[in-house]
C-alpha positions as CSV (number, residue, x, y, z in Angstrom):
1,M,134.6,92.0,118.6
2,A,138.2,91.0,118.6
3,I,137.4,87.4,119.9
4,H,134.9,86.7,117.1
5,R,137.3,88.0,114.5
6,A,140.1,85.8,115.9
7,Q,137.9,82.8,115.8
8,T,136.7,83.6,112.2
9,L,140.4,84.0,111.0
10,R,141.2,80.6,112.6
11,F,138.3,78.9,110.7
12,G,136.2,78.6,113.9
13,Y,133.1,78.9,111.9
14,G,134.0,76.5,109.0
15,S,131.3,74.0,109.7
16,V,128.1,73.9,111.8
17,P,129.7,71.9,114.8
18,Q,132.7,74.2,114.7
19,G,130.4,77.2,114.6
20,Y,128.5,76.0,117.7
21,R,131.7,75.3,119.5
22,S,133.2,78.7,118.7
23,L,129.8,80.4,119.7
24,A,129.8,78.6,123.0
25,M,133.3,79.6,123.8
26,L,132.5,83.2,122.8
27,V,129.3,83.3,125.0
28,G,131.1,81.7,127.8
29,L,134.0,84.2,127.8
30,L,131.6,87.2,127.5
31,F,129.5,85.9,130.4
32,T,132.7,85.5,132.5
33,R,133.8,89.1,131.6
34,V,130.4,90.4,132.5
35,L,130.5,88.8,135.9
36,L,134.0,90.0,136.6
37,R,133.1,93.6,135.6
38,Y,130.0,93.4,137.8
39,Q,132.0,92.3,140.7
40,Q,134.6,95.1,140.1
41,M,131.8,97.8,139.8
42,S,130.1,96.5,142.9
43,T,133.2,96.6,145.0
44,A,134.0,100.1,143.8
45,L,130.5,101.3,144.7
46,D,130.7,99.7,148.2
47,I,134.0,101.4,148.8
48,K,132.4,104.7,147.9
49,L,129.4,103.8,150.2
50,Y,127.0,104.2,147.4
51,P,123.5,103.8,148.9
52,G,121.8,102.3,145.7
């Protein structure tokens, strides 16, 4: 993943506290992206009148 690689290159995992902070940011960003993608897919299916 590009985000993890960028964090690694910026020494985001240099120590245990930094690692936890970087991991928390990564998980938070991924969760936000998943929710956004779900909302977009839900809207697209509603527009197509998908019965599921």
